[in-house]
N, C-alpha and C positions, 0 to 999 in steps of 0.2 A: 573536476568538481570537488570542492572541499566537503569532507564528511563532518557534519555538525552533530552527529549522533553522540550522545553521552553514554559512557560505560555505566552500567547499572550494577551496584554492589549492595548486597544485603549483609549487614554486620551484626553479629551477636556478641554482646559483652555487657555484663551487669554493671561494669564500671562506667558505662555510658549514661547511666541515670544522672540527670542534671543535678549537679552539686558543685557550686563554684568554690567551695571550701575544700574539695577533694583534689589533690594533686594529680591523681590518676585520671579523673574526669577531665581536668583542664588540659592535660597532655593529649589524651585521646581525641578530645573535641578539636584541639588545634590541628591534629593530624587530619581529621575529617574536613575541616574548613579549608585547609591548604590543598587537599586533594580535589575538592569541589571547585575551588577558585582558580587554581593554577593548572589543573590537569583535565578539566572538563568532565568530571565524574559526577554521577548522582549516587549518593550513599544513603540508604535507609538503615537506621539503627534500631536494634531491638535489645531489650534488657532481660527478657526471659526466653527460655527455649521454646515454650509453647507458641509465643507470638512469632518467633523466628520461623518455626515450622509452618504456621498458618500462612505467613506471607510468602514463604518459599514455594508453597503448593498452590497459591492463588493463580488460577488459570489466566487471569487478566494481567499478571505481572510477567516480566521477561528479564531474567537475571543473567549477568555475565559471570559474576563471582560471588562466592559465599566466604566471608571471613568469620571464623568461629573461635571463641574462647572456650577451651576445654573445661574450664572451671567456672561454674555459674549457677543459675537457678532456673528450674523448669517453669515455675510459676511464682506469682507475688507472695504466695503463702509460705514458700520455703523460708526457713529461718536463717540459713546461712548458705554460702556458695559451696558447691560440691562438684565432683566429676560427673558432668552430664553429657560428655562426648558421645558415648555409645548410644544413648537414647536419641539424641538429635540426629546423628548420622544414620541410624537405623530407619528413621522416619523419612529421610530425604535421599536415600541411596538410589532408588529407582529414578527419581527425578534427575539427579546429578548425572547418572549414566546415560539416560535418554537424551538429555539436552546438552551434554558436554560442558557443564558448568565447572569453572575452575574453583578449587578449594585451597584456602589459605588458613593458617592457624596463627593467631596472636594470643599468647597465653603466658602464664607465670611459669617459673622454673618447676620441673617435675622430675620424678624418678625415671631416668632413661635406661634403666636396666631392661633386659629382655622380657622380664615379667610385667613390665609396665603396660597396662591396658591402653593408655594414651599413645605410647610409642608404637604399639602394634596397629592401632587404628589409623595413625598417620600414614603408615606404610600400606595397609590394606586399601585405604580409600585414596591413595595416590595424591597426597597433599603436595603442593608446590614447595620447592626448596628455597630456603633463604640464602643470602650471600655467604653465611657461615657453613653451608652444607647441610643444615638441619631441615627437617620438613615442618618447621614451625618458626615463628618469630618470638623472641623472648622479650617480655616487658622491660627487663632490666638491662638489655643489651642495646647500645646506641644504634646498632644496625636495624633495630625494629622500626626506626623512623623511615627507612627506605621501603617499607611495605607497599605503599600505594604507588611509588615510583616503579617498583618491580612489577606490580600488577599491570600498570599501564604499558610497560615495555612488552610484557607477554601478550597483552590484548592487541597492542599495535601490530605485533608480528603476525598474529592470527588475522587481524583485520585488513592486512594488505591485499588479501584476495578480493575484497569488495571496496577498496579504497576509492576508486573512481565511480563506483556505482552504489551509492547508499540506498537508493530505492530498491535495487535488486536484493541487497542485504535485508531490507525490510521485509520483502516477500519471502526470502529464504527463512528468516527467523520466525515469521508468522506460521509458515507451513510446518516448520520443525516443532513449534509449540503446540499447534492444534492437532498435530499428528502424533505427539508424544515422543518425538525423536527423529533420527535420520530415516529417510525413506527414498523411494524412487525419484520423487520430485526434487528433494534437496540435492540428491546425487546429480541429477540433470543440471541443476543450477550451477553447482561447483564445476562440473565438466564444461559447461558453457563458458564460464569465466576463464578456465584454463585454456580452452580453445582460443579465446580472444587474446590471451597473452602469447600463445604459440599456435599458429594456424595449422601446424602439422600434428597437433594433439589429436589422437584418434578416438576420444571419448564419444560414445553414441548418444549425445544429449538430446537429439531431435525426437527420439521416442518418448522421452520423459516429459515433453511439453504437454501432452494430453493429461498426465497426472497432475502437473502443476495447475492447469486450468480446473481440473476436478477438485483439487484442494481449495483453490481460491473461490470456487463456486459456492462452497459452504458459507463463506463470508458474504458473498454477493447476495445469497438468499436472505441472510439476516438483515442486510442493508436495504432490501426491497428492490434490488436491481431488476427482478423479474416480475414485479407486481402487475405490470400492464401487458405482459406477454400473452400470446395466444395459448401457449401450453405452459402451465406453471409447475414449479418443482414438485408439488404433491400429486401431479397427474402421471398416469402410467407411461405416456410417450415422451416425457421430459428427458432431455439429454443435456447435461451440464455443458459439454463442449459445443454441441450444435446450437443449443439455446443461447450460449454466450455470444457467438458471432452472428447468429441470425437476429438476435435482439439488438446487437450493436449496430447493425446496418439496416434494420427494418424501416421501410418507408411507406407512407400512406399513398396509395395510388390516386386518391381523390384530391390531394393537395401538395404532393411532393415533399411533405414534411417528414423528417425522421422522428422516430419514436422518442429517442433520447435527446434532450436539449443540449445546447452548447455549454450549459452549466455542468452537465455530466461529462460530455466528451465532445471534442471537435471532430468534424468529418474527416480531416486528414489523419487524426489519431485512429479513427474507426477503421480506416482502410488498412492500417498496419495490423490492427487487432483482428480484422477479418482474415488477413493472410495467416496470422498465427493460429487462429481457430481452425481454418480449413486445412492448413498444413497438419495440425494435430490429428484431424480426422483421417486425412489421407495416409499419414504415417501409421495410424492404427490398422489400416487395411493393407496397403502395399505402396511403399514410396518409390520402389524400383531404383534404389540408390546404386545398385550394382551395374546399372546400364548407363550409357552415355559417358561423358567426359568426367572421370573421377576427380581430376584436379579442379575443374569448375565447381563440382559439387562440394568438395572439401573447403574451397575458399569462398566462392560467391554465394552458393545456396545456403551454406551454414551462416555466412555473413548476414544474409537476409533474415534468417531466423533470429540471430543474435540481436540485430538492430531492432527488429519488431518487438523482441522481448524487452529491450531497454525502454522503448516507448510505452509498452504495456505496463511495466513496473512504475514508470513515472506517472502514468495515468492513474494506476491503482492507488498510489500513495496520495495523490491529490483527491481522488474520489473518496477515500476513507476520511480524509480531513473534512471534505464537504459534508459527508454524512454526520460527522460529529458536530459540525457547526450548525447544521440545519435540524439536528435531532433525528434519531433513527426512525421514529414513527412518522416523520414528515418527509414524504418522498416526492412531493409536488415539484420541488426544484429540479428533480432529476428528469422529469418527463416533459416533452413538448406538448403543451395543452392544445396547440393548434392541430397537432396530429390526432388528438383524442376527439376534439369537437368538429373536425372536418373543415376548418377555416384556415385560409392563409393569414398570417399576421399582417396587420396594417403598418408597414415600415417605410420610412422615407428613402432609405438607401438600398432598397431591395428592388430588383428587376422583376417585372411581371409580364405575362403574355395574355393576349385576348384578341377579340375580333371587333372591328369598327362597326358602328351602327349609326346611320344618318337619321336625324329627326328634324322636324320643322316646328318651331315654336308658334305661339298664337299670333305673332307679328309677321310670320312668313320668313323668319331668319333660319338659315341652316345651322343646326347644332350637331356636334359629333359626340358620341358616347362610345365607351368600350365595355363589352361584356367580357369580364376576366375568364381565363381558362378554368380557374378554380375560384370558388367564392372567397372574397376577401372580407376580413372582419371589419366591415364598415356598415353604415346605415343603409346603403343602397346596393342593389344587385348590379347596376351599371355605374361606371365611373365616367364623370363628365370630363371631356378634354378641355384643358385650360385655354382661354381666349388668346393667349400669347403664342400658342403652338401653331406652326404653319400647317395648313390643311390642304395645300395645293395637290399633293400626291395621293390624297385619301380617296378611297372608294368603298362603298358599302360592302361589308363582309371580309375586307382585307385583314389578314393577321398582322398584329403589331406587337412590339415590346415597349414597355413604358415604365416610368417611375412615378411614385405618388408625391405630390407636393404637400406641404403642411396644410392642416385643416383651416378653413376660413372661419369667420366669426359665427357662422351658422353651423359649424361642425362638419362641413362638406370637404372631402378630399378630392382634388383634381388630378387628372393625369397630365404629367409633364414629361419632357424629353421623349416624345412619342416617335418611334421609327418603324418603318415597314420591315417585316421579316422576309 
């Protein structure tokens, strides 16, 4: 699968202030446009240190790279550019370390002696090296034009781990962001991908599935996934893992309808996620992996976990998109309203079950009706059998399966394609 995800770069440079008469602006802006157009990057520019720090720390933003000019302005009120490197780096140090953000420096020529504060900071904060062997790119050096090509090469190398699974990378990056850095869940995801590349890899990723679901649960709560559950997140007996797979497969005994609609998830997707959730619960207690055929466990059982996680990641990516399209406060699209009101939907292509009932009209003619097994969302409790249906094998009380025909001009649905069970 092609990874269409754009690399996200936050770039600080006061020379990026729009000024078509400035040769520096024109050159830098051309670099930005080329990187966005030719390399599939998203680049957000800042001209003050304060704006840069604010965007860098925005919890809703997800950055791959910070490009920083050591000389600039912290605010619009600064009269002239100065060394702001230390101030900016001091404010983003924890963020960079926790989220593994790459650092690049594009700046003017400066004193490279050992006493230079910029030179020391470049080394301390582990800035990426340029083709010339320096930990910065010089404005006046033609090699500075390779900045974004070099960034892309380095990110591509990192991104090979998730190359075929962009949805898994999406889950990975979200967990890393909301958790403030690497943790048991992100380690499990990378171990899972490494196992996929080499089935002999011994990483114990199965135990981390529970933590992955726990982390994603925080987002599912915000999206309203549990809004119609029997036990809600703010109640004492709520379990993020158990609640996840029970909600996913919960079905109304009165009408066979699942709680979550097909807009939220398909039934075949739900079975994969049911396995993932129940496996996470079992693993938490005792998986007994030391017993049985170890080769089967390593190859086939771990394969089941991996494939289920791929399906989960694809579902979660689509689910988030649906939440954004429908608005976070509107969860009606997510739930099957027929589950909630106790009625079967009135659908033409759906098979129903019921019992035959014989009636006699005022003219003495035999008529057949069907009392559905569950109440269908129609005007009547009985469904009339269409006159074109053969009734030779019918008898009162026999169980049948049938489909509904389209409503007639009076709004009545007839039973068609009726057959005995």
